[in-house]
C-alpha positions in Angstrom: -50.8 -259.1 27.2 -53.8 -261.8 27.7 -56.0 -259.2 28.8 -55.1 -257.1 25.7 -55.5 -259.8 23.1 -58.8 -260.6 24.8 -59.9 -256.9 24.4 -59.2 -257.0 20.7 -60.3 -260.4 19.8 -63.8 -259.0 21.4 -63.9 -256.1 19.5 -63.1 -253.7 22.1 -65.8 -254.8 24.3 -65.3 -253.4 28.1 -63.7 -255.2 30.7 -66.9 -255.3 32.6 -68.2 -257.5 30.3 -65.4 -259.8 29.3 -63.9 -260.3 32.9 -66.3 -260.9 35.8 -66.1 -258.7 39.2 -64.0 -260.7 40.7 -61.3 -260.4 38.6 -61.5 -256.7 39.2 -61.5 -256.9 42.6 -58.4 -259.4 42.9 -56.6 -256.5 40.9 -57.7 -254.0 43.3 -56.4 -256.2 46.1 -53.4 -256.8 44.5 -52.3 -253.2 44.3 -53.3 -252.6 47.6 -50.6 -254.9 48.6 -48.1 -254.0 46.5 -48.6 -250.5 47.6 -48.5 -251.8 51.5 -45.2 -253.8 50.5 -43.8 -250.4 49.5 -45.3 -249.0 52.2 -43.3 -251.4 54.5 -39.6 -251.0 52.8 -40.2 -247.0 53.7 -41.0 -247.9 57.2 -37.5 -249.6 57.6 -36.1 -246.2 57.7 -34.7 -244.6 61.0 -38.1 -242.5 61.4 -40.8 -243.4 59.0 -43.7 -241.2 61.2 -41.6 -238.3 60.9 -42.2 -235.7 64.1 -44.0 -238.3 65.6 -41.3 -240.5 65.9 -38.8 -238.1 67.0 -41.1 -236.8 69.9 -41.3 -240.3 71.2 -37.3 -240.7 70.9 -37.3 -237.7 73.1 -40.2 -238.7 75.5 -38.4 -242.5 75.9 -34.7 -240.8 76.5 -36.1 -238.6 79.0 -38.0 -241.1 80.9 -35.3 -244.1 80.7 -32.7 -241.6 82.2 -34.9 -240.7 85.1 -36.0 -244.5 85.3 -32.2 -245.8 85.2 -31.0 -243.2 88.2 -33.9 -244.3 90.2 -33.0 -247.8 89.6 -29.1 -246.9 90.4 -30.4 -245.7 93.9 -32.5 -248.9 94.7 -29.1 -250.6 94.0 -27.3 -248.6 96.3 -30.1 -248.6 98.8 -30.4 -252.3 98.5 -34.0 -252.2 99.4 -37.3 -251.9 97.1 -40.3 -253.6 96.3 -38.5 -256.1 94.3 -36.1 -257.1 96.8 -38.6 -257.6 99.5 -40.3 -259.8 96.8 -37.7 -261.6 96.6 -36.4 -262.5 99.8 -39.3 -265.6 100.2 -37.1 -268.5 100.8 -37.3 -272.3 102.2 -36.6 -272.0 105.9 -39.8 -273.1 106.9 -40.2 -275.3 104.1 -41.2 -275.6 100.4 -43.0 -272.6 99.4 -44.0 -270.6 96.1 -41.5 -267.9 95.0 -38.9 -269.3 97.5 -36.8 -270.1 94.5 -35.8 -266.6 94.0 -34.4 -265.5 97.8 -32.5 -269.2 97.8 -30.6 -268.0 94.7 -29.7 -264.3 95.8 -28.6 -265.7 99.4 -26.6 -268.4 97.4 -25.0 -265.5 95.5 -24.3 -263.5 98.4 -22.6 -266.6 100.5 -20.8 -268.1 98.1 -19.4 -265.2 96.3 -20.4 -262.1 98.2 -22.8 -260.3 96.0 -25.3 -258.3 98.0 -28.7 -259.5 97.0 -30.1 -256.6 95.4 -27.6 -256.6 92.6 -28.7 -259.8 90.9 -31.9 -258.8 91.4 -32.1 -255.7 89.6 -29.8 -256.6 86.8 -31.8 -259.8 86.1 -34.1 -257.3 85.9 -32.4 -255.1 83.7 -31.0 -257.7 81.3 -34.2 -259.5 80.8 -35.7 -255.7 80.1 -32.8 -255.2 77.3 -33.5 -258.2 75.8 -37.3 -257.6 75.0 -36.6 -254.2 73.7 -34.1 -255.6 71.6 -36.3 -258.7 70.3 -39.2 -256.7 69.9 -37.6 -253.6 68.0 -35.7 -256.3 65.6 -38.8 -258.0 65.1 -41.1 -254.7 64.7 -38.7 -253.4 62.5 -37.9 -256.9 60.2 -41.8 -256.8 59.8 -42.1 -253.3 59.2 -44.6 -252.2 62.0 -44.3 -249.1 64.1 -42.7 -249.4 67.5 -44.6 -246.7 69.2 -46.9 -248.6 70.6 -44.2 -250.2 72.8 -43.9 -246.9 75.2 -47.4 -247.4 76.4 -47.6 -248.6 79.8 -49.2 -251.5 79.3 -46.4 -252.5 77.4 -42.7 -252.2 77.5 -43.2 -248.3 78.8 -44.6 -249.1 82.4 -40.8 -248.9 83.7 -40.5 -245.3 82.6 -43.7 -244.2 84.6 -43.7 -246.9 87.4 -39.6 -247.7 87.4 -38.3 -250.9 87.5 -38.9 -251.9 90.9 -42.5 -252.3 90.6 -42.3 -254.7 88.3 -40.0 -257.3 90.3 -39.6 -260.4 87.9 -41.7 -259.5 85.6 -39.4 -259.2 82.7 -37.2 -262.0 83.7 -40.6 -264.3 83.2 -41.3 -262.9 79.9 -37.6 -263.4 78.6 -38.3 -267.1 79.3 -41.2 -266.8 77.0 -39.5 -265.5 74.4 -36.6 -267.9 74.3 -39.2 -270.7 74.5 -41.2 -269.3 71.2 -37.4 -268.5 69.3 -36.6 -272.1 70.0 -39.5 -273.6 68.5 -38.6 -273.5 64.9 -34.7 -274.4 65.7 -35.1 -277.1 67.6 -36.8 -280.8 66.6 -40.1 -280.8 68.8 -38.7 -283.6 71.5 -35.9 -281.2 72.5 -38.1 -277.9 72.4 -40.2 -279.4 74.8 -37.6 -280.8 77.2 -36.2 -277.0 76.9 -39.3 -275.1 77.0 -40.3 -277.1 79.9 -36.9 -276.5 81.9 -37.5 -273.2 81.4 -41.3 -273.0 82.4 -40.7 -274.9 85.1 -38.0 -272.6 86.6 -40.3 -269.4 85.9 -43.3 -270.8 87.7 -41.2 -271.9 90.6 -39.8 -268.1 90.5 -43.4 -266.6 90.2 -46.5 -268.5 89.8 -48.3 -266.5 88.0 -45.6 -267.2 84.8 -48.0 -270.5 84.1 -51.1 -268.3 83.1 -49.7 -266.5 80.4 -47.0 -269.1 78.8 -48.3 -272.6 79.6 -51.9 -272.6 77.8 -50.4 -270.9 74.5 -47.3 -272.9 74.5 -49.6 -276.3 74.6 -51.7 -274.8 71.3 -47.9 -274.3 70.0 -46.8 -278.0 70.4 -50.0 -279.1 69.1 -49.0 -277.3 65.5 -46.4 -280.3 65.4 -48.0 -282.8 67.5 -51.4 -282.6 66.1 -53.3 -284.2 69.1 -54.4 -281.6 72.0 -54.3 -284.2 74.8 -50.7 -285.2 73.7 -49.6 -281.9 73.5 -51.5 -281.1 77.1 -49.3 -284.0 78.2 -45.9 -282.6 76.9 -46.4 -280.0 79.3 -47.4 -281.9 82.5 -44.0 -280.7 84.5 -45.1 -277.4 84.3 -48.1 -278.2 85.1 -47.2 -280.1 88.2 -44.7 -277.0 89.3 -47.7 -274.8 89.0 -49.9 -277.1 91.2 -47.1 -277.9 93.6 -47.0 -273.9 93.7 -50.5 -273.6 94.3 -50.6 -276.3 97.0 -47.6 -274.7 99.3 -49.0 -271.1 98.7 -47.6 -270.6 102.3 -49.4 -270.5 106.0 -49.1 -268.8 108.9 -46.6 -270.8 110.6 -44.4 -270.3 107.8 -44.1 -266.4 108.0 -41.9 -266.5 111.3 -38.9 -268.6 109.9 -39.2 -267.3 106.5 -39.1 -263.5 108.0 -36.4 -264.5 110.5 -34.1 -265.8 107.8 -34.8 -262.5 105.5 -33.6 -260.4 108.3 -30.1 -262.3 108.1 -29.5 -261.4 104.9 -31.2 -258.0 104.3 -31.5 -256.2 107.4 -31.8 -252.9 105.7 -35.4 -254.2 104.3 -36.7 -254.2 107.7 -35.7 -250.5 109.2 -36.9 -250.4 112.7 -37.5 -254.5 113.1 -40.8 -253.2 111.0 -41.9 -256.2 108.1 -43.0 -255.6 105.0 -46.6 -256.3 104.2 -45.4 -257.9 100.7 -43.6 -261.0 103.2 -46.5 -260.9 105.3 -48.7 -261.8 102.8 -47.5 -265.2 102.6 -49.0 -265.9 105.6 -52.7 -264.8 104.6 -55.3 -267.6 103.8 -57.0 -267.8 100.5 -60.1 -266.4 101.2 -58.8 -263.2 102.5 -56.4 -262.8 99.9 -59.5 -263.4 97.3 -61.6 -260.8 99.2 -58.6 -258.4 98.9 -58.4 -258.5 95.4 -61.9 -258.9 94.4 -62.6 -255.3 96.7 -59.4 -253.5 95.0 -60.4 -254.5 91.2 -64.4 -254.0 91.6 -65.5 -253.1 94.6 -63.7 -250.1 95.8 -65.3 -246.5 95.5 -63.5 -243.6 94.2 -64.6 -240.1 94.2 -64.3 -237.6 91.4 -65.5 -234.1 92.3 -68.0 -235.3 94.6 -69.2 -238.2 92.6 -68.7 -242.2 93.4 -66.8 -243.8 90.8 -66.9 -248.0 91.4 -63.2 -249.6 90.8 -65.0 -252.0 88.3 -65.6 -249.2 86.0 -62.4 -248.1 85.7 -61.4 -251.8 85.5 -63.5 -252.8 82.9 -62.8 -249.8 80.7 -59.3 -250.8 80.8 -60.2 -254.2 79.6 -61.3 -252.5 76.5 -58.7 -249.9 76.1 -55.4 -251.5 76.5 -56.0 -254.2 73.2 -57.8 -251.4 71.3 -55.0 -249.1 71.9 -52.5 -251.4 71.1 -54.3 -252.6 67.6 -55.2 -249.2 66.6 -51.4 -247.7 67.3 -49.9 -250.7 65.4 -52.4 -249.8 62.7 -52.1 -245.9 62.7 -47.9 -245.9 62.7 -47.0 -248.8 60.1 -47.1 -247.0 57.2 -49.4 -249.2 55.0 -51.3 -249.8 57.9 -51.9 -253.7 59.1 -53.1 -256.4 56.4 -56.3 -257.7 57.7 -54.7 -261.1 58.3 -52.3 -259.5 60.6 -54.6 -257.6 62.3 -57.0 -260.7 62.7 -54.0 -263.2 64.1 -53.0 -260.6 66.7 -56.5 -260.1 67.9 -57.1 -264.0 68.3 -53.8 -264.4 70.2 -54.8 -261.3 72.6 -58.4 -262.4 73.4 -57.1 -265.6 74.2 -54.0 -264.2 76.5 -56.8 -262.7 78.0 -59.1 -265.2 78.8 -56.1 -267.3 80.2 -54.9 -264.2 82.3 -58.3 -263.8 83.8 -57.4 -265.0 87.5 -54.9 -262.6 87.5 -56.9 -259.6 86.8 -59.9 -261.0 89.3 -58.7 -263.0 92.5 -55.1 -263.8 92.3 -53.6 -259.9 92.0 -54.5 -256.2 91.9 -51.2 -254.7 90.2 -53.3 -254.2 87.1 -50.0 -252.6 85.1 -47.8 -255.4 86.0 -50.5 -258.0 84.8 -51.3 -255.7 81.8 -47.7 -256.1 80.8 -48.1 -260.1 80.7 -50.9 -259.6 78.8 -49.6 -257.4 75.8 -46.0 -258.4 75.6 -46.6 -262.1 76.0 -49.5 -261.6 73.1 -46.9 -259.1 71.3 -44.3 -262.1 71.6 -46.2 -264.7 70.0 -47.7 -262.6 67.2 -44.0 -261.6 65.9 -42.1 -264.8 66.6 -44.4 -267.5 65.8 -44.6 -267.9 62.2 -47.4 -266.5 59.8 -48.5 -270.2 58.7 -48.3 -271.6 62.3 -50.3 -268.6 63.8 -53.3 -269.7 61.2 -53.6 -273.0 62.8 -53.2 -272.0 66.2 -57.0 -271.7 67.4 -60.2 -273.7 66.0 -62.2 -272.6 63.2 -65.1 -271.1 65.4 -62.9 -268.9 67.5 -61.4 -267.7 64.8 -64.4 -266.8 63.0 -65.9 -265.2 65.9 -62.7 -263.0 66.3 -61.7 -262.1 62.9 -66.1 -260.4 63.1 -64.9 -258.2 66.3 -61.9 -257.6 64.7 -63.2 -256.2 61.3 -66.4 -254.4 63.4 -63.6 -252.6 65.4 -60.9 -251.9 62.8 -61.9 -252.3 59.6 -64.1 -248.8 59.2 -62.6 -245.9 61.5 -59.5 -245.7 64.4 -58.0 -243.0 65.7 -55.4 -240.9 64.0 -51.6 -240.7 65.4 -52.7 -237.8 66.9 -55.5 -238.6 69.2 -53.3 -241.8 70.0 -50.2 -239.5 71.1 -52.4 -237.2 73.1 -54.2 -240.5 74.8 -50.4 -242.0 75.2 -49.8 -239.0 77.3 -52.7 -237.9 80.0 -54.5 -241.7 79.8 -52.0 -244.2 82.3 -52.2 -247.7 83.6 -52.7 -247.4 86.9 -50.8 -249.6 89.0 -53.0 -250.8 91.8 -55.5 -248.1 93.4 -58.7 -247.8 90.8 -60.0 -244.0 90.5 -59.7 -241.0 88.0 -56.7 -239.3 90.0 -54.3 -242.7 89.7 -55.3 -242.9 86.1 -54.0 -239.5 85.3 -51.1 -239.8 87.4 -49.8 -242.9 85.8 -49.5 -241.5 82.6 -46.1 -240.3 80.8 -47.2 -237.0 80.7 -47.7 -236.7 84.3 -44.6 -237.9 84.8 -42.8 -235.6 82.3 -44.2 -232.7 84.1 -42.9 -234.1 87.5 -39.8 -234.8 86.2 -39.5 -231.3 84.6 -40.7 -229.6 88.3 -38.1 -231.6 89.9 -35.3 -230.3 87.3 -36.2 -226.9 87.6 -36.5 -226.9 91.4 -32.9 -228.4 91.2 -31.6 -225.2 89.2 -33.1 -222.9 91.6 -31.9 -224.5 94.1 -28.0 -224.6 92.9 -28.4 -220.9 91.6 
């Protein structure tokens, strides 16, 4: 009405004369935001992307059934990577990751529960919790959930299986619980609960430290308003991590640890052979660092006679994974992501990557697992922590730099839904080896073809 009155009183002079350009920009922005809100309401329908969502759902159902059948056989056999990795114990003294073994040994002694049951059941419960939390927040905020099927997110188990991820989903579930309790408790109570949960997670697997403690320090600083006090508030978790680093294991610990493990899980030692994962506890630091650097960067694969250095594939993944995640969120969210949402996500993703650099380089070679830490921890922070709190999470200089990167990469052009779906089918996240063949074999499309071939062979055998 005010605009109309102004026009009339000015004798019909055009808007451009009376109102500055910034006002028209404001009207355009308001119209765009209204359109996005309407799109977000639409996205809460069951299949906002119609055929794409149905296609993704069918893939999930097929691969989940296959993953659960493999998991069932692992539980029945009582042997697998996850079981072996949980056989570390304190027979030779305190050692990193030994708490998990002590817990499952105690459950078998006191309740008669086979050690494979709590190991795989805890992983399954934690995974289900993460799926529920992620989908709930995605739908609440109107985001397209298609990105969750990717190998660097929750879709890794669809290709590599639950056994390959060991305790990883338990650790991520601990982070989710800590984040969820942030606004529900006073600062003091949250710090006590958060430290207890995080210390337990670090004692189970020291890698928990890298994707939890640094970002939790920044989150605590939102309330404490002093970075040094926030750092001291998480000192108990930092101390537990330091103890795990000091008590990393030694050659003289291997024999008592393996001896006790054989008593509880003889099925994991066929013919008396000791699994490589258990021998790993006796390796010295130099050997471990060189091994991981070699696999991550210095190995040479061959593609049709041409050498392909491992570092090329590793570096491509460092770009492909975050770019693909943000692009899928934009493409499959009706109305796309608002600039602020996208920028905050990019800030968190880059920060979590920086914190995980030791894992990506010298402390691990399990690319699929570390990528899951990276992306899922970033998504949990982005989804659960309030928008206004996210704005104050980092320094303004870092925010400006990340916002500039975000704008350059995503404001003008991103791949369409069809292109991203094809990438999802053919480009997987390799588990350990760095060569083109392993990238393709780790894809969802390759897994689907393998399942179809096995099913067809089984039908022919029955006939």
